[in-house]
NUZA-418229 format. One record per residue (C-alpha): residue number from 1; residue in three letters; z, x, y. Coordinates in steps of 0.001 Angstrom, whole numbers, plus 500000, padded with zeros to 6 digits. Each point is the difference from the previous one (the first is absolute). Layout:
BEGIN
NUNU  resi  resn      zz      xx      yy
NUNU   NUM   ALA       Z       X       Y
...
//
This chain:
BEGIN
NUNU  resi  resn      zz      xx      yy
NUNU     1   MET  533938  498598  389576
NUNU     2   GLU  500008  503407  500985
NUNU     3   ARG  502268  501041  502913
NUNU     4   SER  498516  502136  502791
NUNU     5   ASP  501629  503520  500749
NUNU     6   PRO  501433  500022  503436
NUNU     7   GLN  498992  503670  500435
NUNU     8   SER  496349  499053  499046
NUNU     9   LYS  499895  497199  502293
NUNU    10   ALA  501339  502256  503063
NUNU    11   LYS  497422  502513  498921
NUNU    12   ALA  497216  497414  500014
NUNU    13   GLU  500994  498618  503527
NUNU    14   ALA  500039  503589  501251
NUNU    15   ASP  496498  500735  498674
NUNU    16   VAL  498858  496929  501769
NUNU    17   THR  501416  500929  503203
NUNU    18   ILE  498549  503422  499769
NUNU    19   GLY  496820  498571  499174
NUNU    20   SER  500156  497603  503126
NUNU    21   GLN  500962  502699  502375
NUNU    22   SER  496957  502148  498576
NUNU    23   GLU  497793  497110  500544
NUNU    24   ALA  501269  499325  503536
NUNU    25   ARG  499947  503719  501192
NUNU    26   PRO  495979  500145  500841
NUNU    27   HIS  500593  496871  502127
NUNU    28   LEU  502954  501435  501832
NUNU    29   ILE  498216  503247  500612
NUNU    30   ARG  496892  498077  501402
NUNU    31   ARG  502283  497946  502259
NUNU    32   GLY  501467  503218  501379
NUNU    33   GLN  496732  501621  500536
NUNU    34   LYS  499035  496757  501994
NUNU    35   ARG  502976  500255  502146
NUNU    36   ARG  499383  503615  500517
NUNU    37   ARG  496495  499143  501159
NUNU    38   LEU  500991  497271  502118
NUNU    39   LEU  502713  502394  501616
NUNU    40   ILE  497456  502591  500513
NUNU    41   SER  497612  497574  501359
NUNU    42   ALA  502603  498388  502327
NUNU    43   LEU  500888  503669  501236
NUNU    44   LEU  496537  500894  500491
NUNU    45   LEU  499368  496763  501882
NUNU    46   ALA  503125  500596  502078
NUNU    47   THR  498682  503435  500761
NUNU    48   LEU  496696  498610  501136
NUNU    49   MET  501611  497228  501979
NUNU    50   ALA  502298  502396  501712
NUNU    51   GLY  496939  502499  500662
NUNU    52   ALA  498148  497068  501361
NUNU    53   ALA  502810  498885  502116
NUNU    54   LEU  500271  503592  501397
NUNU    55   TRP  496253  500252  500506
NUNU    56   LEU  499831  496502  501753
NUNU    57   GLY  503218  501124  502002
NUNU    58   ASN  498109  503255  501057
NUNU    59   ARG  496918  497841  500894
NUNU    60   ALA  502241  497654  502081
NUNU    61   ASN  501491  502927  501684
NUNU    62   VAL  496639  501258  500863
NUNU    63   VAL  498902  496599  501444
NUNU    64   LYS  503159  499854  501992
NUNU    65   THR  499598  503571  501416
NUNU    66   GLU  496404  499669  500888
NUNU    67   LEU  500151  496623  501728
NUNU    68   GLU  502928  501348  502060
NUNU    69   ALA  497973  503051  500729
NUNU    70   ALA  497103  497724  501056
NUNU    71   ALA  502216  497953  502104
NUNU    72   ASP  501093  503131  501772
NUNU    73   GLN  496524  500488  501295
NUNU    74   ILE  499691  496782  501740
NUNU    75   PRO  502137  500955  503102
NUNU    76   ARG  498192  503235  500244
NUNU    77   LEU  496702  497988  499851
NUNU    78   ARG  501029  497739  502774
NUNU    79   GLU  500854  502990  502228
NUNU    80   ASP  496673  501755  499268
NUNU    81   LEU  498083  496656  500930
NUNU    82   ALA  502092  499469  502969
NUNU    83   GLY  499480  503463  501073
NUNU    84   ASP  496146  499742  499631
NUNU    85   LYS  499976  502688  497353
NUNU    86   PRO  497097  498876  497730
NUNU    87   GLN  500036  503264  497880
NUNU    88   GLU  503856  499958  499430
NUNU    89   ALA  499657  496393  499118
NUNU    90   ALA  497410  500678  497299
NUNU    91   ASP  502244  502916  498636
NUNU    92   THR  502821  497664  499857
NUNU    93   VAL  498012  497372  498204
NUNU    94   ASP  498888  502516  497358
NUNU    95   ARG  503530  500697  499361
NUNU    96   LEU  500936  496220  499875
NUNU    97   ARG  497177  499476  497487
NUNU    98   SER  501259  502699  497765
NUNU    99   HIS  503517  498569  499513
NUNU   100   THR  498555  496469  499432
NUNU   101   ALA  497495  501308  497626
NUNU   102   ALA  502734  501826  498008
NUNU   103   ALA  502060  496758  499924
NUNU   104   ARG  497071  498135  498743
NUNU   105   ASP  499428  502587  497231
NUNU   106   ALA  503516  499697  498803
NUNU   107   VAL  499697  496335  499380
NUNU   108   GLY  496730  500425  498245
NUNU   109   ASP  501649  501586  497002
NUNU   110   PRO  499672  498047  496629
NUNU   111   LEU  503608  499701  499522
NUNU   112   TRP  500417  498383  503280
NUNU   113   ALA  497470  497326  499029
NUNU   114   LEU  502041  499429  496733
NUNU   115   ALA  503005  499737  501956
NUNU   116   ALA  498605  497470  502154
NUNU   117   ALA  499249  497896  497034
NUNU   118   VAL  503685  499764  498702
NUNU   119   PRO  501636  496669  500527
NUNU   120   ALA  502756  499641  502683
NUNU   121   ILE  499764  503692  501466
NUNU   122   GLY  496134  500231  500021
NUNU   123   ALA  499584  498409  503297
NUNU   124   ASN  501861  502613  501694
NUNU   125   PHE  497732  502619  498811
NUNU   126   SER  496974  497780  500877
NUNU   127   ALA  501262  499673  503581
NUNU   128   VAL  500506  503538  500530
NUNU   129   ALA  496596  500656  498803
NUNU   130   GLU  498606  497320  502338
NUNU   131   VAL  501812  501605  502952
NUNU   132   ALA  498668  503260  499128
NUNU   133   ARG  496394  498965  499799
NUNU   134   THR  500232  498123  503050
NUNU   135   ALA  501363  502912  501975
NUNU   136   ASP  497113  502108  498775
NUNU   137   ASP  497520  497269  500922
NUNU   138   VAL  501381  499697  503508
NUNU   139   SER  499997  503566  500628
NUNU   140   THR  496416  500696  498449
NUNU   141   LEU  498182  496697  500894
NUNU   142   GLY  501892  499269  503228
NUNU   143   VAL  501720  502743  501766
NUNU   144   ALA  497440  502726  499424
NUNU   145   PRO  496856  498049  501181
NUNU   146   LEU  501833  498903  503038
NUNU   147   VAL  501165  503672  500971
NUNU   148   ASN  496479  500937  499570
NUNU   149   VAL  498870  497437  502343
NUNU   150   PHE  502779  501023  502464
NUNU   151   GLY  498496  503556  500239
NUNU   152   THR  496680  498469  501119
NUNU   153   LEU  501481  497949  503018
NUNU   154   ASN  500358  501409  503491
NUNU   155   TRP  502663  497905  501380
NUNU   156   ASP  498852  500921  503726
NUNU   157   ASN  496600  498759  499295
NUNU   158   LEU  501359  496517  499090
NUNU   159   MET  501202  499480  503576
NUNU   160   PRO  498115  497476  501971
NUNU   161   SER  497870  501512  502687
NUNU   162   ASN  497467  499187  502743
NUNU   163   THR  497285  502017  497846
NUNU   164   GLY  500646  498654  496724
NUNU   165   THR  501908  500719  496857
NUNU   166   ASN  498602  501431  496821
NUNU   167   LEU  500629  497253  497454
NUNU   168   GLU  498168  501566  497197
NUNU   169   PRO  503201  501712  498429
NUNU   170   ILE  501722  496726  499746
NUNU   171   GLN  496780  498417  498392
NUNU   172   ALA  499755  502883  497548
NUNU   173   ALA  503566  499943  499127
NUNU   174   SER  499967  496296  499206
NUNU   175   PRO  498987  500047  496316
NUNU   176   SER  502747  502752  499121
NUNU   177   VAL  502629  497938  501844
NUNU   178   VAL  498863  496765  498264
NUNU   179   SER  500016  501707  496634
NUNU   180   ALA  503374  501396  500517
NUNU   181   ALA  501532  496881  501010
NUNU   182   HIS  498526  498220  496780
NUNU   183   ALA  501507  502767  497863
NUNU   184   VAL  503432  499782  501409
NUNU   185   ARG  499992  496254  499915
NUNU   186   ALA  498996  499909  496299
NUNU   187   SER  502791  502528  499174
NUNU   188   ALA  502452  497762  502126
NUNU   189   GLU  498963  496913  497960
NUNU   190   ARG  500608  501811  496706
NUNU   191   LEU  503461  501151  500961
NUNU   192   ASP  500687  496312  501139
NUNU   193   SER  498935  498691  496612
NUNU   194   ILE  502830  501861  498284
NUNU   195   ASP  502815  497785  498779
NUNU   196   SER  503100  501945  501340
NUNU   197   ASN  502668  497462  498609
NUNU   198   SER  500488  501839  496585
NUNU   199   LEU  499701  503642  501398
NUNU   200   LEU  502933  502478  500208
NUNU   201   PRO  501389  500411  503649
NUNU   202   GLN  498710  503725  499818
NUNU   203   VAL  496620  498626  499773
NUNU   204   ALA  500074  496667  501803
NUNU   205   GLU  501377  501654  503162
NUNU   206   PRO  497331  502521  500380
NUNU   207   LEU  497382  497538  499103
NUNU   208   ALA  501307  497663  502843
NUNU   209   ARG  499791  502826  502648
NUNU   210   ALA  496562  500807  498744
NUNU   211   ARG  498881  496428  500529
NUNU   212   GLU  501515  499769  503495
NUNU   213   GLN  498283  503154  500941
NUNU   214   LEU  496662  499047  498756
NUNU   215   ARG  500012  496563  501719
NUNU   216   ALA  500611  501808  503268
NUNU   217   VAL  497182  502451  499214
NUNU   218   THR  497651  497237  498811
NUNU   219   GLY  500506  497859  503085
NUNU   220   ALA  499154  503120  502390
NUNU   221   LEU  496905  501001  497804
NUNU   222   ASP  498642  496444  499769
NUNU   223   ALA  500267  499744  503950
NUNU   224   SER  498195  503372  500403
NUNU   225   ALA  497329  499074  497639
NUNU   226   ASN  499354  496676  501870
NUNU   227   ALA  500225  501805  503409
NUNU   228   SER  497434  502460  498806
NUNU   229   GLN  497626  497274  499064
NUNU   230   VAL  500227  497930  503114
NUNU   231   ALA  501037  502385  502797
NUNU   232   PRO  496680  501819  500255
NUNU   233   LYS  498106  496709  500624
NUNU   234   MET  502678  498802  502359
NUNU   235   LEU  499836  503002  502058
NUNU   236   GLY  496216  499364  500376
NUNU   237   ALA  498591  502343  497348
NUNU   238   GLN  497100  497507  499306
NUNU   239   GLY  499721  498940  503652
NUNU   240   PRO  501993  499073  502916
NUNU   241   ARG  503025  497757  499723
NUNU   242   ASN  501535  497944  502912
NUNU   243   TYR  503547  498935  499890
NUNU   244   LEU  502062  497777  502310
NUNU   245   LEU  503131  502202  500890
NUNU   246   MET  503035  497840  500819
NUNU   247   ILE  503084  501551  501485
NUNU   248   GLN  502954  497750  499301
NUNU   249   ASN  502723  499919  502712
NUNU   250   ASN  503526  499854  498111
NUNU   251   ALA  501568  498905  503320
NUNU   252   GLU  498850  496600  499309
NUNU   253   VAL  500479  499506  496372
NUNU   254   ARG  497588  498562  497628
NUNU   255   ALA  500110  499707  496220
NUNU   256   SER  497766  503026  499347
NUNU   257   GLY  501570  501933  502821
NUNU   258   GLY  499340  498933  503621
NUNU   259   ILE  497639  498046  502252
NUNU   260   PRO  496495  501661  500068
NUNU   261   GLY  499977  502134  503090
NUNU   262   ALA  497114  502309  500531
NUNU   263   LEU  496613  499274  498009
NUNU   264   ALA  497256  502404  499453
NUNU   265   VAL  496933  500701  497907
NUNU   266   LEU  500451  503196  497981
NUNU   267   THR  496771  501288  498430
NUNU   268   LEU  499902  502445  497151
NUNU   269   ASP  496648  501744  499245
NUNU   270   GLN  500011  502867  497400
NUNU   271   GLY  503681  500370  500872
NUNU   272   LYS  499229  500223  503612
NUNU   273   LEU  502541  497868  502014
NUNU   274   SER  499284  498362  503222
NUNU   275   LEU  501661  497190  501917
NUNU   276   GLY  497684  497453  501642
NUNU   277   ALA  500603  496724  501771
NUNU   278   GLN  503795  499246  500902
NUNU   279   SER  501507  496887  500788
NUNU   280   SER  503268  497977  499735
NUNU   281   ALA  501170  496931  498202
NUNU   282   GLY  500208  498086  503164
NUNU   283   ASP  496412  500966  500960
NUNU   284   VAL  498663  498366  496770
NUNU   285   GLY  500994  496561  501334
NUNU   286   VAL  500530  496574  498330
NUNU   287   MET  497884  499148  496921
NUNU   288   GLN  498505  496793  500767
NUNU   289   PRO  499508  498567  497362
NUNU   290   THR  502849  501318  498116
NUNU   291   LEU  498971  502254  497004
NUNU   292   PRO  500825  498331  496733
NUNU   293   VAL  503415  501008  498531
NUNU   294   ASP  501181  499841  496258
NUNU   295   GLY  502067  496600  499701
NUNU   296   GLU  503200  501632  498657
NUNU   297   GLN  500132  502475  502698
NUNU   298   GLN  499112  497602  502869
NUNU   299   GLN  502933  497972  498785
NUNU   300   ILE  502303  502848  500350
NUNU   301   TYR  498613  501788  502991
NUNU   302   SER  498050  497289  501741
NUNU   303   ALA  496352  499882  501173
NUNU   304   ARG  500666  502816  502349
NUNU   305   LEU  499085  502495  497462
NUNU   306   GLY  496357  499039  500575
NUNU   307   LYS  500249  499224  503895
NUNU   308   TYR  501509  503151  501448
NUNU   309   MET  499387  503774  499239
NUNU   310   GLN  503758  500693  500804
NUNU   311   ASP  501076  497563  497141
NUNU   312   ILE  497715  500989  497202
NUNU   313   ASN  502859  501950  498463
NUNU   314   LEU  502638  497134  499925
NUNU   315   THR  499307  500280  496520
NUNU   316   PRO  501049  502944  497935
NUNU   317   ASP  496870  499869  497774
NUNU   318   PHE  497826  502630  501763
NUNU   319   PRO  496506  499177  498242
NUNU   320   THR  500430  496617  501737
NUNU   321   THR  500658  501654  503275
NUNU   322   ALA  497151  502462  499645
NUNU   323   ARG  497363  497563  498946
NUNU   324   THR  501100  497819  502970
NUNU   325   ALA  499878  503066  502473
NUNU   326   GLN  496577  500844  498732
NUNU   327   ALA  498772  496406  500725
NUNU   328   MET  501481  499798  503366
NUNU   329   TRP  498656  503384  500984
NUNU   330   GLU  496589  499052  498974
NUNU   331   ARG  500184  496692  501668
NUNU   332   LYS  501121  501625  503346
NUNU   333   THR  497744  503071  499934
NUNU   334   GLY  497105  499218  497520
NUNU   335   GLN  500866  503167  497964
NUNU   336   GLN  500902  499862  496434
NUNU   337   VAL  502467  502639  498733
NUNU   338   ASP  500139  501457  496414
NUNU   339   GLY  503937  499537  499896
NUNU   340   VAL  503249  500056  501908
NUNU   341   ILE  502530  502991  500310
NUNU   342   SER  503587  499091  501487
NUNU   343   MET  502523  502470  501368
NUNU   344   ASP  503091  499831  501921
NUNU   345   PRO  501340  502599  502655
NUNU   346   VAL  502492  501384  497278
NUNU   347   ALA  496828  500916  497962
NUNU   348   LEU  498451  501415  503133
NUNU   349   GLY  503017  502102  500191
NUNU   350   TYR  499219  501355  496461
NUNU   351   ILE  496526  500887  501137
NUNU   352   LEU  501301  501820  502863
NUNU   353   GLU  502150  502003  497957
NUNU   354   ALA  496896  501210  498205
NUNU   355   THR  497911  500630  502991
NUNU   356   GLY  502740  501341  502263
NUNU   357   PRO  500714  498745  503476
NUNU   358   VAL  496947  498261  501837
NUNU   359   LYS  499757  500338  503780
NUNU   360   VAL  499406  496798  502028
NUNU   361   SER  496822  501079  501742
NUNU   362   SER  498275  496834  500819
NUNU   363   PRO  499962  499404  503778
NUNU   364   GLU  500070  496235  499309
NUNU   365   LEU  503367  500539  498092
NUNU   366   LEU  501472  502536  502389
NUNU   367   ALA  499279  497404  502868
NUNU   368   LEU  501888  497280  498320
NUNU   369   SER  503483  501457  500425
NUNU   370   SER  501339  503412  501245
NUNU   371   GLU  503183  499410  498013
NUNU   372   MET  498402  499954  496451
NUNU   373   PRO  500007  503148  498063
NUNU   374   ARG  497121  502416  500233
NUNU   375   GLU  500219  500960  496560
NUNU   376   LEU  500211  497855  496886
NUNU   377   THR  501905  501089  496899
NUNU   378   GLY  501233  498812  496744
NUNU   379   LYS  503373  499597  501575
NUNU   380   ASN  499265  498356  503176
NUNU   381   VAL  496923  497677  499285
NUNU   382   VAL  502151  496937  498526
NUNU   383   GLN  502303  499863  503031
NUNU   384   THR  496876  500573  502366
NUNU   385   LEU  498027  497058  498508
NUNU   386   LEU  502769  497493  499016
NUNU   387   SER  502259  500483  502940
NUNU   388   ASP  499095  502232  502838
NUNU   389   VAL  496523  498326  500572
NUNU   390   TYR  501893  496740  500875
NUNU   391   SER  502689  501471  502343
NUNU   392   LYS  497620  502531  501974
NUNU   393   ILE  496714  498101  500036
NUNU   394   GLU  500482  496415  501537
NUNU   395   GLN  496671  498044  499420
NUNU   396   PRO  499443  498911  496350
NUNU   397   LYS  496334  500732  500267
NUNU   398   LEU  500647  503614  500880
NUNU   399   GLN  502616  500236  497245
NUNU   400   ASP  497264  498996  497383
NUNU   401   ALA  497593  502409  501638
NUNU   402   TYR  502566  502991  499615
NUNU   403   PHE  500810  498773  496358
NUNU   404   ALA  496228  500210  499101
NUNU   405   GLY  499543  503205  502015
NUNU   406   VAL  502772  501812  498080
NUNU   407   ALA  498325  499001  496661
NUNU   408   GLN  496712  501257  501261
NUNU   409   GLU  501557  503415  501094
NUNU   410   ILE  501653  500273  496470
NUNU   411   PHE  496739  499281  498058
NUNU   412   ALA  498095  502212  502280
NUNU   413   ALA  502246  502919  499110
NUNU   414   LEU  499756  498887  496287
NUNU   415   SER  496064  500002  500207
NUNU   416   THR  499900  503711  501172
NUNU   417   GLY  501586  501060  496779
NUNU   418   LYS  503080  501017  501653
NUNU   419   GLY  503081  500517  497971
NUNU   420   ASP  501005  500421  496285
NUNU   421   ALA  498179  498128  497405
NUNU   422   LYS  502878  499901  497438
NUNU   423   ALA  502494  498930  502802
NUNU   424   LEU  497551  497139  500776
NUNU   425   VAL  499777  498817  496404
NUNU   426   GLU  503686  500317  499700
NUNU   427   GLY  500448  497763  503194
NUNU   428   MET  497436  497359  498991
NUNU   429   THR  501648  499911  496510
NUNU   430   ARG  503372  499503  501615
NUNU   431   GLY  498593  497269  502320
NUNU   432   THR  498544  498219  497202
NUNU   433   ALA  503091  500135  497747
NUNU   434   GLU  501874  498502  503053
NUNU   435   GLY  497389  497270  500550
NUNU   436   ARG  499085  501345  503274
NUNU   437   VAL  496174  500983  498932
NUNU   438   LEU  498000  497184  498505
NUNU   439   LEU  496339  499824  498923
NUNU   440   TRP  497401  497305  499058
NUNU   441   SER  496324  500414  499297
NUNU   442   ASP  497567  497174  499820
NUNU   443   LYS  498255  501750  497076
NUNU   444   THR  501251  498237  496884
NUNU   445   ASP  500051  502928  497578
NUNU   446   GLU  501857  502070  502598
NUNU   447   GLN  502474  497274  500772
NUNU   448   SER  500550  499348  496196
NUNU   449   ILE  501434  503624  499904
NUNU   450   ILE  501847  499970  503273
NUNU   451   ALA  501800  496681  498880
NUNU   452   LYS  501725  502044  497181
NUNU   453   TYR  502096  501861  502481
NUNU   454   PRO  502393  499066  502911
NUNU   455   LEU  497573  501378  502372
NUNU   456   SER  498240  496572  499636
NUNU   457   GLY  503038  498143  501519
NUNU   458   SER  499533  497185  497448
NUNU   459   ILE  502548  497597  499088
NUNU   460   ALA  498427  499092  496650
NUNU   461   GLY  498008  501869  497419
NUNU   462   PRO  500191  503377  498185
NUNU   463   SER  501839  501848  502935
NUNU   464   VAL  502900  497526  499641
NUNU   465   SER  502804  500820  497549
NUNU   466   PRO  501230  497290  497681
NUNU   467   ALA  503328  499493  501695
NUNU   468   GLN  498946  500642  503435
NUNU   469   PHE  501852  498636  503025
NUNU   470   GLY  498514  500050  503563
NUNU   471   VAL  501967  499697  503258
NUNU   472   TYR  497918  499453  503142
NUNU   473   PHE  500659  499492  503576
NUNU   474   ASN  498032  498030  502773
NUNU   475   ASP  501037  500036  503683
NUNU   476   GLY  500744  496669  501445
NUNU   477   THR  500908  501308  503429
NUNU   478   GLY  496445  500563  501433
NUNU   479   ALA  501230  503451  501086
NUNU   480   LYS  500534  503681  499311
NUNU   481   MET  503688  499778  498984
NUNU   482   ASP  499691  501143  496343
NUNU   483   TYR  500158  503509  501181
NUNU   484   TYR  503798  499402  500328
NUNU   485   VAL  500587  498119  496699
NUNU   486   LYS  501665  501878  497092
NUNU   487   ARG  499620  498553  496483
NUNU   488   THR  501128  500565  496399
NUNU   489   VAL  498880  498187  496961
NUNU   490   GLN  501449  499992  496508
NUNU   491   LEU  499503  498339  496785
NUNU   492   VAL  503303  498690  498292
NUNU   493   GLU  499820  499083  496343
NUNU   494   GLU  502119  497114  498812
NUNU   495   CYS  501328  498721  496676
NUNU   496   THR  498342  497097  498322
NUNU   497   SER  500973  497944  496944
NUNU   498   ASP  496491  499879  498568
NUNU   499   GLU  497126  502396  499288
NUNU   500   TYR  498510  499792  503533
NUNU   501   GLY  500923  502486  502869
NUNU   502   GLN  501408  499248  503349
NUNU   503   ILE  499792  502217  503136
NUNU   504   LYS  501316  499646  503486
NUNU   505   VAL  497924  501551  502671
NUNU   506   ARG  502494  501098  502900
NUNU   507   ILE  498515  500590  503554
NUNU   508   THR  502135  501322  502537
NUNU   509   SER  498668  500318  503602
NUNU   510   THR  501361  501440  503383
NUNU   511   ASN  498890  499642  503360
NUNU   512   THR  500975  503346  501624
NUNU   513   ALA  498633  499331  503430
NUNU   514   PRO  502342  500617  502917
NUNU   515   ALA  502182  497282  501074
NUNU   516   ASP  498266  499593  503331
NUNU   517   ALA  496535  500059  498151
NUNU   518   ALA  498937  496783  501956
NUNU   519   ASN  500089  502060  503294
NUNU   520   SER  499744  503431  498856
NUNU   521   LEU  496865  499753  497748
NUNU   522   PRO  496629  499075  501400
NUNU   523   GLU  499014  496341  499781
NUNU   524   TYR  496995  500957  497801
NUNU   525   VAL  502402  501483  497513
NUNU   526   THR  502555  497136  500055
NUNU   527   GLY  497425  497120  500315
NUNU   528   GLY  501882  498635  502796
NUNU   529   GLY  500756  496903  498184
NUNU   530   VAL  496495  498607  500030
NUNU   531   PHE  500083  498987  496425
NUNU   532   GLY  503422  498465  500133
NUNU   533   VAL  501930  503230  498898
NUNU   534   PRO  502675  501145  502623
NUNU   535   PRO  498891  503424  501470
NUNU   536   GLY  501723  502800  498169
NUNU   537   SER  500261  498085  496639
NUNU   538   VAL  497825  500357  497015
NUNU   539   GLN  498541  497151  497981
NUNU   540   THR  498681  500953  496405
NUNU   541   ASN  498384  498039  497235
NUNU   542   VAL  501371  501722  496912
NUNU   543   ILE  497770  499359  496932
NUNU   544   ALA  500949  500902  496494
NUNU   545   TYR  497671  500026  496808
NUNU   546   GLY  501153  500031  496408
NUNU   547   PRO  498303  500848  496841
NUNU   548   VAL  497403  497776  498484
NUNU   549   GLN  501301  496726  498216
NUNU   550   ALA  503535  500412  501620
NUNU   551   ASN  501319  497450  502439
NUNU   552   VAL  501790  500482  503317
NUNU   553   GLU  503075  497839  499762
NUNU   554   THR  502423  500386  502726
NUNU   555   ALA  500503  501656  503402
NUNU   556   THR  503004  501024  502198
NUNU   557   VAL  500489  501263  503392
NUNU   558   ASP  503192  502113  500570
NUNU   559   GLY  501489  498371  496798
NUNU   560   LYS  499097  496362  501003
NUNU   561   LYS  497498  498080  498205
NUNU   562   THR  496964  499057  502005
NUNU   563   ASP  496708  498334  499673
NUNU   564   PHE  496938  502079  499404
NUNU   565   ALA  496182  499626  499487
NUNU   566   ALA  498928  500258  496429
NUNU   567   HIS  496415  500833  499039
NUNU   568   ARG  497972  501775  497406
NUNU   569   HIS  497132  502672  500528
NUNU   570   ASP  498020  501038  496875
NUNU   571   ASN  502660  498466  497724
NUNU   572   ARG  502807  502158  501767
NUNU   573   PRO  502907  497979  501486
NUNU   574   VAL  500373  500479  503680
NUNU   575   GLY  503065  499090  502183
NUNU   576   ALA  500181  500214  503746
NUNU   577   VAL  502905  499926  502534
NUNU   578   THR  499887  500513  503821
NUNU   579   VAL  502742  502047  501704
NUNU   580   THR  500845  500564  503550
NUNU   581   LEU  502125  502906  501154
NUNU   582   ALA  501497  500645  503408
NUNU   583   PRO  500643  503734  501143
NUNU   584   GLY  502428  501597  497766
NUNU   585   GLN  499899  496921  497390
NUNU   586   SER  499679  500633  496208
NUNU   587   SER  499032  497385  497413
NUNU   588   THR  499609  500019  496327
NUNU   589   VAL  497506  497752  498210
NUNU   590   GLU  500317  499576  496231
NUNU   591   LEU  497166  498272  497864
NUNU   592   THR  500724  499364  496276
NUNU   593   PHE  497103  500291  497543
NUNU   594   GLY  500732  498406  496547
NUNU   595   LYS  498125  499454  496806
NUNU   596   ILE  498616  503455  499951
NUNU   597   VAL  498068  500579  496715
NUNU   598   GLN  499437  503834  500478
NUNU   599   HIS  502562  502324  498713
NUNU   600   THR  498826  503289  501399
NUNU   601   GLU  501667  501875  503003
NUNU   602   PRO  499353  498108  503137
NUNU   603   ASN  497833  501621  502721
NUNU   604   LEU  500331  499227  503863
NUNU   605   VAL  497232  500252  502588
NUNU   606   VAL  500884  499372  503579
NUNU   607   THR  498313  499919  503332
NUNU   608   PRO  499706  503362  501366
NUNU   609   THR  501846  500234  503418
NUNU   610   VAL  500987  502590  502508
NUNU   611   GLN  502796  501095  497603
NUNU   612   PRO  499499  502327  497128
NUNU   613   VAL  499400  497866  496971
NUNU   614   LYS  502512  501983  497916
NUNU   615   ASP  502652  498657  502684
NUNU   616   VAL  498910  496432  499470
NUNU   617   VAL  499687  499708  496220
NUNU   618   LEU  503491  500339  498473
NUNU   619   GLY  500363  500348  496240
NUNU   620   THR  500279  497217  497511
NUNU   621   LYS  503487  498758  499559
NUNU   622   PRO  500397  499282  496221
NUNU   623   ALA  501754  496937  498782
NUNU   624   GLU  503581  500423  498554
NUNU   625   CYS  499970  497455  497272
NUNU   626   VAL  502791  499303  497498
NUNU   627   PRO  498608  499272  496444
NUNU   628   GLY  500441  496627  498795
NUNU   629   LYS  500623  498594  503637
//
């Protein structure tokens, strides 16, 4: 056997190693080149991404800057409109549109669209884009057409007058207003459809503000659109309209305000306003046979609803009141009216603030009392009609005559076109918001639109918010003592152990009449004890309505559990408690409503009284619940 040489063996192994390395080198070179290409690609990608991020950041800054600049134009636009400066308003709108268009262009960039498709963060880009597009749609399709319409309206020509009002500008403006309302509503719906749960706070918070602002604008525009469609017809654009005007007397409270005092037929023909036949609730007399009354309401308020004009508004549902008033008036006079308008002396005060003082010139009124004021203003009309008339005119028949005569004087002044149109609109808007101005039309198409708004005085339907509560008062004294009653109403949320809500309605009433009211006030004001209530005391039926499907569960008076009447009206729970207060006495009624399925913010409607509504309705008191208990 031949021995191997160690040196030869080592050399051979070295040759193999060198050969292997030579064979591996091209592979290593290729791997290095691949790594370099990957590195370069990564660097390029990082550079591109950084550039894209910078570009998107720049675009985002443009959107923010332009939308903020657009927002700055809104207060200026309000000032232009309030100052009746149509040209300045148009210029402001042009600037507004230029800013919203720039914001929209910024989010129209292709990179923005790509970013919107990226998982997780893309929703933020998409939301910002929608806000920018919505802002531009609102300014272009909503605000601009409305400002153009504003320039065509002469507010002074819209005042009622004894020669007529030019209603053509309102009719001509209607299509633009309706179109603008539709565009803004569509924009609001787009924003509402965005899921904000996954958005960054920097995006979610401005989105929430935009939604809130649009909801407010949408409601106002929808109301304007509806008004532009029905107002010309109701003002007599297509023929004369006759309305029964009912002045409610808050000194003797009823659910919708006060006992019907003066009645008159108000005629509108091409905007021309005239006051015709006048009467009072007492003159209408007793309905024999009694008019039919809805079963639920008869159970709560008795058949008096269909028997006496003085009691038609024991129910808070004004459409019921108005239909009954129309039927009673027709049975009494043979005249069928096209609708019913209701106001109270506080609302008459708002009209006087627009027309300015009205001199009492009627010889008949002047002859009734030398102590009554010779001039009526927004400041003295409430005291005059709800207090002075009873202390300075002795006979009830003459008191009614004075009440009716004052209403005639005020509407006569209004019919001459006296006063400021914008102030009149503002006054009527305020009166409507407080429930002091109510309207019903016997034309189905018109009433279907009126029913969408608080102006209808409905207790059910589209004008009623989901979690709406109502607190209403009906006098049980048979007198005029409510001028002296002060009230507050508050909703108090309570903790529950299930998914249902529970709210306590707290009503506090105080009789502020003087201690010697039984002797110092006229018998017609105190009632003289005719209906079993001691003179000077006030008896009130307190009625509370809860939301649909809820239950009224308990009642207390001054902290002590008490019996109460429980009913339902249009699937709303109703609880009623009677309270009697001597002069200087206060009392608190609490009615608890449970099994509330609505989880929205509760809303409260109350009977409008002599007091400012803002002093009656207190803020909702939230529940202070401990988790797990």
